[in-house]
C-alpha positions as CSV (number, residue, x, y, z in Angstrom):
1,M,107.2,92.7,110.2
2,A,109.0,89.2,110.7
3,S,109.6,89.4,114.2
4,V,106.1,89.7,115.4
5,P,104.5,86.5,115.1
6,S,101.3,86.1,112.9
7,A,98.1,85.3,114.5
8,L,98.0,82.5,111.8
9,A,99.0,78.6,112.8
10,G,102.5,77.0,112.0
11,L,102.7,74.0,110.0
12,Y,105.4,71.3,110.8
13,I,105.7,68.3,108.8
14,H,108.2,65.9,110.0
15,V,110.9,64.0,107.4
16,P,111.8,61.0,109.7
17,F,114.2,59.8,107.4
18,C,118.3,59.4,107.3
19,A,121.2,58.3,105.3
20,S,122.8,57.7,108.9
21,V,121.9,58.2,112.3
22,C,123.8,60.6,114.4
23,P,125.4,59.3,117.7
24,Y,123.7,62.4,119.7
25,C,120.6,62.7,118.2
26,D,117.3,61.3,120.2
27,F,114.6,62.4,117.4
28,A,112.3,60.4,116.0
29,V,114.9,58.9,112.6
30,T,114.7,56.1,110.6
31,L,116.9,54.3,108.0
32,A,114.4,53.0,105.2
33,G,114.7,52.6,101.5
34,E,112.3,53.8,98.6
35,E,109.2,52.1,99.2
36,R,109.1,53.3,102.7
37,R,109.4,56.7,101.7
38,Q,107.1,56.9,99.0
39,A,104.5,54.8,101.5
40,Y,105.3,57.6,104.0
41,V,104.4,60.5,101.8
42,A,100.9,59.0,101.0
43,G,100.3,58.6,104.8
44,I,101.0,62.8,105.2
45,V,98.5,63.2,102.1
46,R,96.1,61.0,104.6
47,E,97.3,62.5,107.6
48,A,96.5,66.5,105.9
49,A,93.1,65.5,104.7
50,M,92.2,64.4,108.3
51,A,94.1,67.1,110.3
52,A,91.8,69.4,108.1
53,A,89.2,69.2,110.9
54,E,91.4,70.8,113.6
55,G,90.2,74.4,111.3
56,L,93.1,76.0,111.3
57,A,94.7,78.5,108.9
58,F,98.2,78.6,108.3
59,D,101.3,80.7,106.7
60,T,104.2,79.0,107.8
61,V,105.3,75.3,106.5
62,Y,108.3,73.9,108.1
63,L,109.9,70.7,106.5
64,G,112.1,69.1,109.5
65,G,113.5,66.0,110.5
66,G,115.5,63.8,110.4
67,T,116.3,65.2,106.8
68,P,113.6,66.7,104.7
69,S,116.2,66.9,101.9
70,A,116.8,63.2,101.4
71,L,112.9,63.5,99.8
72,A,113.4,63.3,96.2
73,P,112.2,66.8,94.7
74,G,109.3,65.2,93.4
75,Q,108.0,63.4,96.9
76,L,108.4,67.4,98.4
77,A,106.2,68.6,96.1
78,E,103.5,65.5,96.7
79,I,103.6,66.5,100.5
80,L,103.1,70.5,99.7
81,G,100.7,70.0,97.1
82,A,98.2,67.8,99.5
83,V,98.9,70.4,102.4
84,K,98.0,73.3,99.7
85,A,94.9,71.3,98.3
86,R,93.4,69.9,102.1
87,L,94.2,72.6,104.2
88,Q,94.0,76.1,104.6
89,L,97.3,78.1,103.7
90,D,97.8,81.7,103.4
91,E,98.0,82.9,99.9
92,D,101.9,84.6,101.0
93,T,102.6,81.0,103.2
94,W,106.6,80.8,104.3
95,I,108.0,77.5,103.4
96,F,110.9,76.3,105.5
97,L,113.5,73.2,104.7
98,E,115.8,71.5,106.6
99,I,119.1,70.8,104.3
100,N,122.3,68.4,104.9
101,P,125.0,69.6,103.0
102,E,125.5,66.1,101.3
103,D,121.9,66.9,99.7
104,V,122.6,70.4,97.5
105,S,124.0,70.3,94.1
106,A,122.8,73.0,91.3
107,A,119.9,70.6,90.3
108,S,118.5,70.6,93.9
109,V,118.4,74.4,94.6
110,S,116.6,74.8,91.8
111,A,113.8,72.2,92.5
112,W,113.4,73.3,95.7
113,R,113.3,77.1,94.7
114,E,111.0,76.3,92.2
115,L,108.6,74.7,95.2
116,G,108.5,77.8,96.8
117,V,110.9,77.2,99.5
118,R,112.3,80.8,101.0
119,T,114.0,79.7,104.3
120,V,117.1,77.0,104.1
121,S,118.5,75.4,107.4
122,L,121.7,73.7,106.5
123,G,123.2,71.3,108.9
124,V,126.7,72.6,108.9
125,Q,127.2,71.7,112.8
126,S,131.0,72.3,112.8
127,F,133.3,74.2,109.7
128,E,136.5,71.6,111.7
129,D,136.5,68.1,110.1
130,H,137.8,66.4,113.1
131,A,134.7,67.8,115.0
132,L,132.7,66.2,112.2
133,G,134.0,63.3,112.3
134,F,133.4,63.3,116.2
135,L,129.8,64.5,115.3
136,G,129.3,61.4,112.8
137,R,128.3,63.6,110.5
138,R,128.5,62.4,106.4
139,H,130.1,65.7,105.2
140,T,133.0,67.5,105.5
141,A,134.0,71.2,106.5
142,D,134.5,72.0,102.4
143,D,131.6,69.8,101.7
144,A,129.4,72.5,103.7
145,R,131.4,75.6,102.8
146,R,130.5,74.1,99.0
147,A,126.6,73.5,100.1
148,L,126.3,76.8,102.1
149,D,127.7,78.9,98.8
150,R,125.4,77.1,96.5
151,L,122.2,78.0,98.6
152,R,123.9,81.7,98.9
153,A,123.6,81.7,95.2
154,G,120.1,80.1,95.3
155,G,117.8,82.9,95.7
156,F,116.3,81.6,99.2
157,A,115.3,84.9,101.1
158,T,116.9,83.2,104.2
159,V,119.7,80.8,104.6
160,S,120.3,79.1,108.4
161,I,122.7,76.8,109.5
162,D,123.0,74.7,112.2
163,L,126.4,74.5,115.0
164,I,126.9,72.7,118.1
165,Y,129.3,73.9,120.8
166,G,130.5,72.4,124.3
167,L,132.2,69.3,122.3
168,P,134.6,67.6,124.9
169,G,138.0,69.6,124.6
170,Q,136.4,72.5,122.5
171,T,138.0,76.1,123.4
172,G,136.7,79.6,123.3
173,V,139.2,80.2,120.7
174,S,138.0,77.1,118.1
175,W,134.5,78.3,118.9
176,R,135.1,81.9,118.0
177,R,136.6,80.7,114.7
178,Q,133.3,78.7,113.9
179,L,131.5,81.9,114.3
180,E,133.6,84.2,112.7
181,E,134.0,81.8,109.7
182,A,129.5,82.0,109.9
183,A,129.7,85.5,109.6
184,A,132.0,86.3,107.4
185,R,130.2,83.7,104.7
186,A,127.1,86.0,105.2
187,V,124.7,83.8,106.6
188,D,121.2,85.5,107.6
189,H,120.6,83.5,110.3
190,L,122.3,80.9,113.2
191,S,120.9,78.3,115.5
192,C,123.8,77.4,117.9
193,Y,122.9,74.7,120.0
194,Q,125.1,72.9,122.9
195,L,126.0,69.7,122.6
196,T,123.1,67.8,125.2
197,I,123.7,63.9,125.8
198,H,120.7,61.8,126.1
199,E,120.2,58.3,127.0
200,G,119.7,56.0,124.6
201,T,121.8,57.3,121.9
202,R,125.3,56.4,121.1
203,F,126.7,59.0,122.8
204,G,124.3,58.5,125.5
205,R,125.6,54.6,125.6
206,R,129.3,55.8,126.1
207,Q,128.9,58.3,128.6
208,A,127.0,55.4,130.9
209,I,130.7,53.2,130.8
210,G,132.7,56.4,131.2
211,E,133.9,56.4,127.8
212,L,132.7,59.9,126.8
213,G,133.3,63.2,128.6
214,V,131.7,66.3,128.0
215,A,132.4,69.8,128.6
216,G,131.4,71.0,132.6
217,E,129.1,73.4,133.1
218,P,131.5,76.2,133.6
219,V,132.8,75.8,130.0
220,Q,129.4,75.5,129.0
221,A,128.3,78.6,130.3
222,E,131.4,80.6,128.7
223,L,130.6,79.2,125.8
224,F,127.0,80.6,125.7
225,L,128.2,84.1,126.5
226,L,130.9,83.9,124.1
227,T,128.1,83.1,121.4
228,H,125.7,86.0,122.2
229,L,128.2,88.3,122.8
230,L,130.3,87.5,119.5
231,L,127.5,87.2,117.8
232,A,126.5,90.6,118.6
233,E,129.5,92.4,117.7
234,L,129.0,90.5,114.3
235,G,126.0,92.0,113.7
236,Y,123.8,88.8,114.8
237,A,120.7,89.5,117.0
238,G,120.6,86.8,119.7
239,Y,116.3,86.9,120.0
240,E,116.1,83.5,121.3
241,V,118.5,81.4,123.3
242,S,119.8,79.4,120.8
243,N,119.0,81.4,117.6
244,F,120.4,84.7,115.9
245,A,119.2,87.0,112.8
246,A,121.7,89.3,110.6
247,A,118.1,91.2,110.8
248,P,114.5,91.1,111.6
249,R,113.3,89.8,108.9
250,H,115.2,86.7,109.2
251,R,113.6,85.8,112.1
252,S,112.1,82.1,111.7
253,R,108.6,82.8,111.5
254,H,107.9,79.6,112.2
255,N,109.6,79.1,115.3
256,L,107.9,82.3,116.8
257,K,104.9,80.6,117.1
258,Y,106.4,77.9,119.5
259,W,107.6,81.0,121.6
260,S,104.5,82.8,121.8
261,H,102.4,80.0,122.4
262,A,100.5,80.5,118.9
263,P,98.7,77.4,117.3
264,Y,100.5,74.8,115.5
265,L,99.6,71.5,113.8
266,G,102.1,68.8,113.2
267,L,102.5,65.7,110.9
268,G,104.5,62.6,110.3
269,P,105.7,60.5,113.3
270,A,106.3,62.4,116.4
271,A,104.7,65.3,115.6
272,H,103.3,67.5,118.4
273,S,100.6,70.2,118.0
274,F,99.2,72.5,120.0
275,V,95.7,74.1,119.5
276,G,93.8,76.0,121.6
277,R,94.3,74.5,125.7
278,R,94.6,71.1,123.7
279,R,98.3,69.5,123.2
280,F,98.6,66.3,121.6
281,W,101.2,63.9,119.7
282,N,101.7,61.7,117.1
283,H,103.0,57.6,117.4
284,R,106.7,58.3,117.8
285,K,107.6,55.0,115.5
286,L,107.1,55.3,111.9
287,R,105.2,51.9,111.7
288,A,102.7,52.8,114.3
289,W,102.0,56.1,112.3
290,Q,102.0,54.7,109.3
291,R,99.3,51.6,110.7
292,A,96.9,54.1,112.1
293,L,96.7,55.7,109.0
294,D,96.2,52.7,106.9
295,T,93.1,51.9,109.4
296,G,91.6,55.2,108.5
297,R,92.3,56.3,111.9
298,R,94.3,59.5,113.1
299,P,97.8,58.6,114.4
300,L,97.6,60.3,117.7
301,A,99.6,58.6,120.7
302,E,98.1,61.2,123.4
303,S,96.9,64.2,124.3
304,E,96.1,66.7,127.2
305,E,94.2,69.0,128.3
306,L,96.2,72.3,130.0
307,G,94.8,74.5,132.7
308,D,95.4,78.5,133.1
309,A,98.0,77.8,135.9
310,E,99.9,75.4,133.3
311,L,99.5,77.5,129.9
312,A,100.5,80.5,132.1
313,L,103.8,78.5,133.3
314,E,104.5,77.4,129.6
315,A,104.3,81.0,129.1
316,V,106.5,82.5,131.1
317,M,109.5,79.6,130.3
318,L,108.7,80.2,126.6
319,G,109.0,84.2,127.1
320,L,112.3,84.1,129.3
321,R,114.0,82.3,126.1
322,T,113.7,85.1,124.1
323,A,114.9,88.6,123.7
324,D,111.2,90.2,123.8
325,G,110.4,88.3,127.2
326,V,107.4,87.9,128.9
327,D,104.4,90.2,127.7
328,L,102.6,90.7,131.2
329,G,99.8,92.3,129.8
330,A,99.2,89.1,127.6
331,L,99.9,87.3,130.4
332,R,96.9,89.2,132.4
333,S,94.5,88.8,129.7
334,R,94.6,85.5,128.7
335,Y,95.1,83.5,131.8
336,G,94.5,86.2,134.7
337,V,98.1,86.1,136.2
338,D,99.6,89.2,137.9
339,L,103.1,87.7,137.3
340,V,104.5,91.0,139.1
341,G,102.3,91.2,141.9
342,L,102.8,87.2,142.8
343,N,106.3,87.3,142.4
344,R,107.8,90.9,143.1
345,A,110.4,89.8,145.4
346,A,112.0,87.4,143.1
347,I,112.3,89.6,140.0
348,E,113.6,92.4,142.0
349,R,115.9,90.2,143.2
350,D,116.8,89.3,139.5
351,C,117.0,92.8,138.2
352,D,119.5,93.4,140.6
353,S,121.3,90.0,140.1
354,G,121.6,91.9,135.9
355,H,119.2,88.5,135.4
356,L,115.9,90.3,134.0
357,V,114.7,93.5,133.0
358,L,111.5,95.1,133.7
359,D,110.5,97.2,130.9
360,G,106.9,98.4,131.2
361,D,104.9,95.9,130.3
362,R,107.4,93.2,129.5
363,L,109.6,91.1,131.6
364,R,112.9,90.7,129.7
365,P,116.1,88.6,130.6
366,T,119.9,89.6,130.1
367,V,122.1,87.5,128.2
368,A,122.9,86.6,131.9
369,G,119.3,85.7,132.3
370,M,118.8,83.8,128.9
371,A,121.6,81.5,130.2
372,I,119.6,80.5,133.5
373,A,116.2,80.9,131.4
374,D,114.3,77.6,132.8
375,T,115.7,78.1,136.3
376,L,114.5,81.6,136.3
377,A,111.1,80.9,135.4
378,R,110.6,77.7,137.5
379,E,111.3,80.3,140.6
380,L,108.1,82.4,139.7
381,E,104.7,81.2,140.9
382,V,101.8,81.6,138.6
383,A,99.0,80.8,140.9
384,G,98.2,82.7,143.5
């Protein structure tokens, strides 16, 4: 069942290229011509061969970015062919592809389907032109609608869209319209992200000099609750803080691995990996990543070895961001942590306040609890 994470690992491939950099984006992205893009593809092929030493087997491949759809179908085919040849992929591996509306055409949809892509995630961000202009997006609302129609007719198993809320001046009424339109267009999955201002981005610089105000915490909290309550009414289960599925089969098989502490391997600039107790990540800059590969080295920037207490805390923090919550039995068997025994008073208080529910061997957040999941997790002890 799609809602149950597989024991196999997930493979993430970071594609760093964009036609322009959105003012809110703090991901590892760059503007580059065809020569650097082809060099990147060759680099992924080499990195996949090196990463085979991890000995992992995979059943999900997620091409994220950046803008993976900016690569030509032939380049995507070369990447997928390389990972299939060099890594252990299950015969039923699920392939995800992030897409921008401006890259969607009848020809591209057909090519992506031929590559075996089963879930497409469309960066809509908004169905309102003034919001898209503010966010620096290159497409219009009608472009997004046409792209969504093409994808829905394209035969993909799951069509997902991204939306952003909490824009300056945004009201519950306008955000409700966004969600209702998404449901009316029968998308299978939604990812709804709160606008966050990061230092070093264009929005961050504008905020630092007082040119940009953002929605306050009460408004953000109101929009968060509206998102979960309205989407539940419209038939979308909020199975994670920002993610909603029309049916369990449409939940993200790949992202469930992150949230359940399953192993995953990242290829490409800035990509992170988690294997056993070890977390490691690649050089963020494309040139540094490429330089390491050109000299025959894995492009690792740093790594860390995690102890039981650190792993248990991560498991609690990740679990409280999901509707499934924390598996208390797994926490005891994996890390020797009796979470309820160590935190009985705090957990009873949070249950009484309506933020948590103790359900047998599961500690689940309510919607109100999801809204403050990180705060709830920080209040809990994982070491006696």
